[in-house]
Short mmCIF file of the C-alpha atoms (twelve columns), coordinates in Angstrom:
data_MODEL
# 
_entry.id   MODEL 
# 
loop_
_atom_site.group_PDB 
_atom_site.id 
_atom_site.type_symbol 
_atom_site.label_atom_id 
_atom_site.label_alt_id 
_atom_site.label_comp_id 
_atom_site.label_asym_id 
_atom_site.label_seq_id 
_atom_site.Cartn_x 
_atom_site.Cartn_y 
_atom_site.Cartn_z 
_atom_site.pdbx_PDB_model_num 
ATOM 1   C CA . MET A 1   -15.404 36.540 -77.609 1 
ATOM 2   C CA . LEU A 2   -18.777 34.783 -77.373 1 
ATOM 3   C CA . SER A 3   -19.014 31.474 -79.152 1 
ATOM 4   C CA . ARG A 4   -21.651 30.926 -81.842 1 
ATOM 5   C CA . ILE A 5   -23.984 29.308 -79.277 1 
ATOM 6   C CA . PRO A 6   -23.737 31.291 -76.035 1 
ATOM 7   C CA . GLY A 7   -22.404 29.184 -73.190 1 
ATOM 8   C CA . SER A 8   -21.219 26.262 -75.323 1 
ATOM 9   C CA . ALA A 9   -17.568 27.017 -74.516 1 
ATOM 10  C CA . GLY A 10  -18.253 28.211 -70.974 1 
ATOM 11  C CA . VAL A 11  -17.573 26.720 -67.582 1 
ATOM 12  C CA . VAL A 12  -20.500 26.067 -65.262 1 
ATOM 13  C CA . HIS A 13  -20.004 27.740 -61.881 1 
ATOM 14  C CA . PRO A 14  -21.845 27.082 -58.623 1 
ATOM 15  C CA . VAL A 15  -24.714 29.512 -58.082 1 
ATOM 16  C CA . THR A 16  -24.173 31.899 -55.176 1 
ATOM 17  C CA . PRO A 17  -26.651 31.290 -52.337 1 
ATOM 18  C CA . TRP A 18  -28.902 34.157 -51.206 1 
ATOM 19  C CA . ALA A 19  -27.092 34.784 -47.885 1 
ATOM 20  C CA . SER A 20  -23.711 35.381 -49.539 1 
ATOM 21  C CA . SER A 21  -22.519 38.969 -49.128 1 
ATOM 22  C CA . VAL A 22  -21.615 39.279 -52.844 1 
ATOM 23  C CA . LEU A 23  -25.279 38.753 -53.703 1 
ATOM 24  C CA . ARG A 24  -26.486 41.421 -51.256 1 
ATOM 25  C CA . THR A 25  -23.857 44.080 -52.149 1 
ATOM 26  C CA . PRO A 26  -24.125 46.509 -55.103 1 
ATOM 27  C CA . CYS A 27  -21.797 45.422 -57.914 1 
ATOM 28  C CA . ALA A 28  -18.882 47.418 -59.322 1 
ATOM 29  C CA . THR A 29  -18.902 49.039 -62.745 1 
ATOM 30  C CA . VAL A 30  -17.066 47.104 -65.471 1 
ATOM 31  C CA . GLU A 31  -14.165 49.145 -66.794 1 
ATOM 32  C CA . SER A 32  -12.255 46.619 -68.917 1 
ATOM 33  C CA . PHE A 33  -13.912 45.297 -72.055 1 
ATOM 34  C CA . ASP A 34  -11.499 42.473 -72.693 1 
ATOM 35  C CA . ALA A 35  -11.164 38.708 -73.064 1 
ATOM 36  C CA . GLU A 36  -11.743 38.241 -69.332 1 
ATOM 37  C CA . LEU A 37  -15.143 39.933 -69.616 1 
ATOM 38  C CA . ALA A 38  -16.022 37.801 -72.647 1 
ATOM 39  C CA . ARG A 39  -15.047 34.672 -70.676 1 
ATOM 40  C CA . LEU A 40  -17.244 35.780 -67.760 1 
ATOM 41  C CA . VAL A 41  -20.251 36.253 -70.058 1 
ATOM 42  C CA . GLU A 42  -19.643 32.864 -71.695 1 
ATOM 43  C CA . ASP A 43  -19.430 31.180 -68.270 1 
ATOM 44  C CA . MET A 44  -22.582 32.979 -67.139 1 
ATOM 45  C CA . PHE A 45  -24.520 31.644 -70.142 1 
ATOM 46  C CA . ALA A 46  -23.214 28.118 -69.468 1 
ATOM 47  C CA . THR A 47  -24.245 28.363 -65.812 1 
ATOM 48  C CA . MET A 48  -27.667 29.850 -66.613 1 
ATOM 49  C CA . TYR A 49  -28.436 27.051 -69.080 1 
ATOM 50  C CA . ALA A 50  -27.138 24.333 -66.738 1 
ATOM 51  C CA . GLU A 51  -29.482 25.647 -64.023 1 
ATOM 52  C CA . ASP A 52  -32.473 26.078 -66.390 1 
ATOM 53  C CA . GLY A 53  -32.634 29.815 -65.776 1 
ATOM 54  C CA . VAL A 54  -33.811 32.642 -68.020 1 
ATOM 55  C CA . GLY A 55  -31.374 35.208 -66.619 1 
ATOM 56  C CA . LEU A 56  -28.243 35.326 -64.476 1 
ATOM 57  C CA . ALA A 57  -26.360 38.196 -62.842 1 
ATOM 58  C CA . ALA A 58  -22.569 38.045 -62.351 1 
ATOM 59  C CA . ASN A 59  -22.862 38.168 -58.574 1 
ATOM 60  C CA . GLN A 60  -24.902 34.966 -58.774 1 
ATOM 61  C CA . ILE A 61  -21.644 33.201 -59.610 1 
ATOM 62  C CA . GLY A 62  -19.667 35.194 -57.059 1 
ATOM 63  C CA . VAL A 63  -18.386 37.976 -59.334 1 
ATOM 64  C CA . GLY A 64  -19.257 41.464 -58.082 1 
ATOM 65  C CA . LEU A 65  -19.427 43.160 -61.495 1 
ATOM 66  C CA . ARG A 66  -22.408 44.813 -63.227 1 
ATOM 67  C CA . VAL A 67  -23.138 42.194 -65.895 1 
ATOM 68  C CA . PHE A 68  -26.119 39.985 -66.621 1 
ATOM 69  C CA . VAL A 69  -27.132 37.522 -69.333 1 
ATOM 70  C CA . TYR A 70  -30.579 36.442 -70.439 1 
ATOM 71  C CA . ASP A 71  -32.426 34.017 -72.686 1 
ATOM 72  C CA . CYS A 72  -36.003 34.893 -71.896 1 
ATOM 73  C CA . PRO A 73  -39.340 34.945 -73.693 1 
ATOM 74  C CA . ASP A 74  -41.794 37.799 -73.457 1 
ATOM 75  C CA . ASP A 75  -45.535 37.291 -73.066 1 
ATOM 76  C CA . GLU A 76  -45.921 36.789 -76.835 1 
ATOM 77  C CA . ASP A 77  -43.346 33.978 -76.644 1 
ATOM 78  C CA . GLU A 78  -40.720 35.984 -78.568 1 
ATOM 79  C CA . ARG A 79  -37.227 34.926 -77.463 1 
ATOM 80  C CA . HIS A 80  -34.805 37.573 -76.191 1 
ATOM 81  C CA . LEU A 81  -31.147 36.498 -75.968 1 
ATOM 82  C CA . GLY A 82  -28.213 38.631 -74.902 1 
ATOM 83  C CA . HIS A 83  -26.128 40.256 -72.228 1 
ATOM 84  C CA . VAL A 84  -25.824 43.709 -70.688 1 
ATOM 85  C CA . VAL A 85  -22.703 45.209 -69.149 1 
ATOM 86  C CA . ASN A 86  -23.163 48.095 -66.678 1 
ATOM 87  C CA . PRO A 87  -26.968 48.042 -66.924 1 
ATOM 88  C CA . VAL A 88  -28.998 50.918 -65.574 1 
ATOM 89  C CA . LEU A 89  -32.763 50.732 -65.285 1 
ATOM 90  C CA . VAL A 90  -34.046 53.878 -67.018 1 
ATOM 91  C CA . GLU A 91  -37.768 53.119 -67.181 1 
ATOM 92  C CA . ALA A 92  -40.150 50.798 -65.366 1 
ATOM 93  C CA . ASP A 93  -43.774 51.520 -66.075 1 
ATOM 94  C CA . GLY A 94  -47.045 50.102 -67.270 1 
ATOM 95  C CA . VAL A 95  -49.481 48.017 -65.304 1 
ATOM 96  C CA . VAL A 96  -48.014 46.421 -62.180 1 
ATOM 97  C CA . VAL A 97  -48.595 42.676 -62.416 1 
ATOM 98  C CA . ALA A 98  -48.052 40.108 -59.670 1 
ATOM 99  C CA . GLY A 99  -46.499 37.174 -61.503 1 
ATOM 100 C CA . GLU A 100 -44.708 34.066 -60.324 1 
ATOM 101 C CA . GLU A 101 -41.024 34.696 -59.813 1 
ATOM 102 C CA . GLY A 102 -38.158 32.576 -58.587 1 
ATOM 103 C CA . CYS A 103 -34.392 32.841 -58.392 1 
ATOM 104 C CA . LEU A 104 -31.489 30.460 -58.982 1 
ATOM 105 C CA . SER A 105 -29.935 31.745 -55.729 1 
ATOM 106 C CA . LEU A 106 -33.102 30.781 -53.809 1 
ATOM 107 C CA . PRO A 107 -33.788 27.348 -55.369 1 
ATOM 108 C CA . GLY A 108 -37.376 26.176 -55.299 1 
ATOM 109 C CA . LEU A 109 -38.697 29.377 -53.731 1 
ATOM 110 C CA . ARG A 110 -41.379 31.097 -55.805 1 
ATOM 111 C CA . ALA A 111 -43.762 33.943 -55.076 1 
ATOM 112 C CA . GLN A 112 -46.276 36.155 -56.828 1 
ATOM 113 C CA . THR A 113 -44.084 39.242 -57.153 1 
ATOM 114 C CA . PRO A 114 -45.423 42.630 -58.268 1 
ATOM 115 C CA . ARG A 115 -43.460 44.188 -61.137 1 
ATOM 116 C CA . PRO A 116 -44.201 46.813 -63.802 1 
ATOM 117 C CA . ASP A 117 -45.140 45.327 -67.177 1 
ATOM 118 C CA . ARG A 118 -42.490 47.309 -69.094 1 
ATOM 119 C CA . ALA A 119 -38.809 47.997 -68.453 1 
ATOM 120 C CA . VAL A 120 -35.988 49.717 -70.318 1 
ATOM 121 C CA . VAL A 121 -32.352 49.052 -69.461 1 
ATOM 122 C CA . ARG A 122 -29.347 50.904 -70.887 1 
ATOM 123 C CA . GLY A 123 -25.839 49.565 -70.756 1 
ATOM 124 C CA . GLN A 124 -23.040 48.309 -72.935 1 
ATOM 125 C CA . ASP A 125 -22.134 45.222 -74.927 1 
ATOM 126 C CA . LEU A 126 -18.855 43.276 -74.722 1 
ATOM 127 C CA . THR A 127 -17.054 45.902 -76.797 1 
ATOM 128 C CA . GLY A 128 -18.262 48.817 -74.672 1 
ATOM 129 C CA . ALA A 129 -20.781 50.030 -77.269 1 
ATOM 130 C CA . ALA A 130 -23.975 51.539 -75.873 1 
ATOM 131 C CA . ILE A 131 -27.114 49.386 -75.996 1 
ATOM 132 C CA . GLU A 132 -30.708 49.807 -74.887 1 
ATOM 133 C CA . ILE A 133 -33.084 46.932 -74.231 1 
ATOM 134 C CA . GLU A 134 -36.827 47.256 -73.811 1 
ATOM 135 C CA . GLY A 135 -38.896 44.429 -72.446 1 
ATOM 136 C CA . THR A 136 -42.548 43.839 -71.758 1 
ATOM 137 C CA . GLY A 137 -44.358 41.167 -69.785 1 
ATOM 138 C CA . PHE A 138 -42.180 38.297 -68.591 1 
ATOM 139 C CA . PHE A 139 -39.087 39.760 -70.280 1 
ATOM 140 C CA . ALA A 140 -39.586 43.049 -68.395 1 
ATOM 141 C CA . ARG A 141 -39.742 40.977 -65.186 1 
ATOM 142 C CA . CYS A 142 -36.412 39.356 -66.139 1 
ATOM 143 C CA . LEU A 143 -34.736 42.731 -66.820 1 
ATOM 144 C CA . LEU A 144 -35.984 44.125 -63.502 1 
ATOM 145 C CA . HIS A 145 -34.970 40.969 -61.585 1 
ATOM 146 C CA . GLU A 146 -31.409 40.850 -62.964 1 
ATOM 147 C CA . THR A 147 -30.804 44.594 -62.607 1 
ATOM 148 C CA . ALA A 148 -31.980 44.380 -58.987 1 
ATOM 149 C CA . HIS A 149 -29.432 41.598 -58.354 1 
ATOM 150 C CA . LEU A 150 -26.637 43.908 -59.464 1 
ATOM 151 C CA . ASP A 151 -27.898 46.524 -56.999 1 
ATOM 152 C CA . GLY A 152 -27.720 43.956 -54.152 1 
ATOM 153 C CA . GLY A 153 -31.369 42.915 -54.224 1 
ATOM 154 C CA . VAL A 154 -33.366 39.720 -54.561 1 
ATOM 155 C CA . PHE A 155 -36.984 39.332 -55.649 1 
ATOM 156 C CA . LEU A 156 -38.110 38.844 -52.046 1 
ATOM 157 C CA . ASP A 157 -37.329 42.527 -51.477 1 
ATOM 158 C CA . GLU A 158 -40.292 43.344 -53.752 1 
ATOM 159 C CA . LEU A 159 -42.750 41.417 -51.575 1 
ATOM 160 C CA . GLY A 160 -44.805 42.868 -48.796 1 
ATOM 161 C CA . GLY A 161 -47.330 41.722 -46.215 1 
ATOM 162 C CA . TRP A 162 -48.499 38.140 -46.301 1 
ATOM 163 C CA . ARG A 163 -46.563 37.310 -49.506 1 
ATOM 164 C CA . ARG A 164 -43.300 38.265 -47.811 1 
ATOM 165 C CA . ALA A 165 -44.205 36.374 -44.621 1 
ATOM 166 C CA . ARG A 166 -45.135 33.252 -46.598 1 
ATOM 167 C CA . ALA A 167 -41.926 33.406 -48.666 1 
ATOM 168 C CA . ARG A 168 -39.790 33.855 -45.541 1 
ATOM 169 C CA . ARG A 169 -41.426 30.820 -43.898 1 
ATOM 170 C CA . ALA A 170 -40.803 28.728 -47.012 1 
ATOM 171 C CA . MET A 171 -37.215 29.966 -47.168 1 
ATOM 172 C CA . ARG A 172 -36.545 28.972 -43.554 1 
ATOM 173 C CA . ARG A 173 -37.769 25.421 -44.329 1 
ATOM 174 C CA . ALA A 174 -35.529 25.049 -47.397 1 
ATOM 175 C CA . GLU A 175 -32.522 22.736 -47.079 1 
ATOM 176 C CA . TRP A 176 -30.223 25.487 -48.412 1 
ATOM 177 C CA . TYR A 177 -31.320 28.054 -45.831 1 
ATOM 178 C CA . VAL A 178 -28.706 29.581 -43.541 1 
ATOM 179 C CA . PRO A 179 -29.560 32.341 -41.048 1 
ATOM 180 C CA . ALA A 180 -28.644 35.862 -42.077 1 
ATOM 181 C CA . VAL A 181 -25.387 37.414 -40.981 1 
ATOM 182 C CA . GLU A 182 -25.778 39.563 -37.837 1 
ATOM 183 C CA . GLY A 183 -26.967 43.060 -38.683 1 
ATOM 184 C CA . ARG A 184 -28.601 41.991 -41.968 1 
ATOM 185 C CA . HIS A 185 -32.162 41.034 -42.650 1 
ATOM 186 C CA . ASP A 186 -32.933 37.567 -43.973 1 
ATOM 187 C CA . ALA A 187 -34.635 38.547 -47.195 1 
# 
């Protein structure tokens, strides 16, 4: 069960680097809504806060399950705090805005990434009950970013042209960079 302050009883895990196969592979559906799932969510909050993130997907700590947590403001500075198990993006619409985006699995790398200004995600909570979350502005960006992680994507996949080329050059200069595994692209 989640503690009163999410993450306060959790264990901080190392963040999975971008080249790890678990980060680039679609995650499995959660089928057991039990204490182990609650522990995972608690650890994910602890890790997200320790890394100063606004969202974190389970595969970012090496767990290939469809779960993400968030503590993210929208463009009106309203705080959104929670988790989603088995999220599915059901709507992504509105004006497409290129906003600065980064990722805990690609530390220090940031790029103006185009995303729709509104997103709706359906999933479940820790008990298996159905939930639906709608976000606009920066919170929509967070929902889209974390859902994409669970599908095996990273924000660099959304870039094209010169933005993608610039991000790839910056990535190759980063101290954490490792070449992609043979047969895979590097972003």
